LOMARNU-15883 format. One record per atom (N, C-alpha, C): residue in one letter; x, y, z. Coordinates in steps of 0.05 Angstrom, whole numbers, padded with zeros to 5 digits, always signed. Layout:
<nodes>
AXYZ...
</nodes>
This chain:
<nodes>
M+00328-00662-00872M+00328-00640-00890M+00331-00648-00919D+00338-00672-00924D+00340-00681-00952D+00314-00680-00966Y+00292-00685-00951Y+00266-00685-00964Y+00258-00657-00973V+00267-00636-00959V+00262-00609-00967V+00276-00602-00993S+00301-00610-00995S+00316-00604-01019S+00306-00621-01043A+00294-00644-01037A+00282-00660-01058A+00256-00649-01068L+00241-00635-01051L+00215-00625-01058L+00216-00597-01070V+00237-00582-01065V+00237-00554-01075V+00237-00552-01105P+00253-00566-01121P+00252-00563-01150P+00225-00569-01162P+00211-00591-01155P+00185-00596-01167P+00164-00574-01159V+00166-00565-01135V+00147-00544-01126V+00152-00518-01141V+00177-00511-01145V+00184-00486-01160V+00175-00489-01189M+00180-00512-01201M+00171-00516-01229M+00141-00516-01231A+00127-00527-01211A+00097-00526-01212A+00087-00498-01210V+00099-00481-01193V+00090-00453-01190V+00095-00438-01216F+00118-00442-01229F+00123-00428-01254F+00105-00438-01276F+00099-00464-01276F+00081-00475-01297F+00053-00464-01294I+00044-00463-01269I+00017-00451-01264I+00016-00422-01273G+00038-00407-01267G+00039-00379-01275G+00039-00377-01306L+00053-00395-01319L+00053-00395-01348L+00025-00400-01360I+00011-00420-01349I-00016-00426-01358I-00034-00403-01353V-00033-00391-01330V-00050-00368-01324V-00044-00345-01343T-00019-00340-01349T-00012-00319-01368T-00023-00325-01396I-00020-00350-01405I-00031-00357-01431I-00061-00354-01433V-00075-00363-01412V-00104-00361-01412V-00113-00332-01411K-00099-00315-01396K-00107-00287-01394K-00101-00272-01420S-00081-00281-01436S-00074-00267-01460S-00091-00276-01484Q-00108-00295-01480Q-00126-00304-01502Q-00149-00284-01505G-00155-00278-01529G-00178-00260-01534G-00171-00231-01526G-00191-00216-01520G-00187-00189-01512G-00181-00170-01535A-00169-00148-01528A-00163-00127-01547A-00143-00135-01568N-00124-00153-01561N-00103-00160-01579N-00111-00183-01598K-00134-00195-01594K-00141-00218-01610K-00143-00211-01640A-00155-00188-01647A-00158-00180-01675A-00130-00175-01687K-00113-00162-01672K-00086-00156-01681K-00070-00182-01686E-00072-00201-01667E-00058-00226-01670E-00069-00242-01694D-00096-00242-01697D-00108-00257-01719D-00100-00244-01746A-00099-00218-01747A-00090-00205-01772A-00061-00211-01779F-00044-00213-01758F-00016-00220-01763F-00014-00248-01774V-00029-00267-01763V-00028-00295-01772V-00039-00297-01800D-00061-00283-01806D-00072-00284-01832D-00053-00272-01853A-00039-00250-01846A-00020-00238-01864A+00004-00257-01869T+00013-00270-01849T+00035-00289-01851T+00028-00312-01869L+00004-00323-01865L-00005-00346-01881L-00009-00337-01910A-00020-00313-01915A-00024-00303-01942A+00003-00299-01956R+00023-00289-01941R+00050-00285-01952R+00062-00312-01960A+00059-00332-01942A+00071-00358-01948A+00056-00371-01971D+00030-00367-01973D+00015-00379-01995D+00023-00366-02022S+00026-00340-02022S+00034-00326-02047S+00062-00333-02055A+00080-00337-02036A+00107-00345-02042A+00107-00374-02054R+00091-00391-02043R+00089-00418-02053R+00078-00419-02081Q+00058-00402-02086Q+00046-00401-02113Q+00066-00389-02133A+00081-00370-02124A+00100-00357-02142A+00123-00376-02150S+00129-00395-02132S+00151-00414-02138S+00140-00438-02154G+00114-00439-02158G+00103-00461-02174G+00098-00486-02158D+00101-00485-02132D+00097-00509-02114D+00067-00512-02109T+00057-00536-02114T+00028-00541-02110T+00022-00548-02081G+00041-00555-02065G+00037-00562-02037G+00027-00591-02034V+00027-00607-02055V+00018-00635-02053V+00041-00653-02053
</nodes>
């Protein structure tokens, strides 16, 4: 029975990892893509304007 207890943790982690990958793949694109892209663009624009306001050239 030691082999069962040795195999359970990797199998459980593999199942959760596969579920995570499936969730990530399913959430790509679709109806939320434009909303997510807009959020990222707004965040980048805010960071860029804050950098320019502080006089940092980023180099």
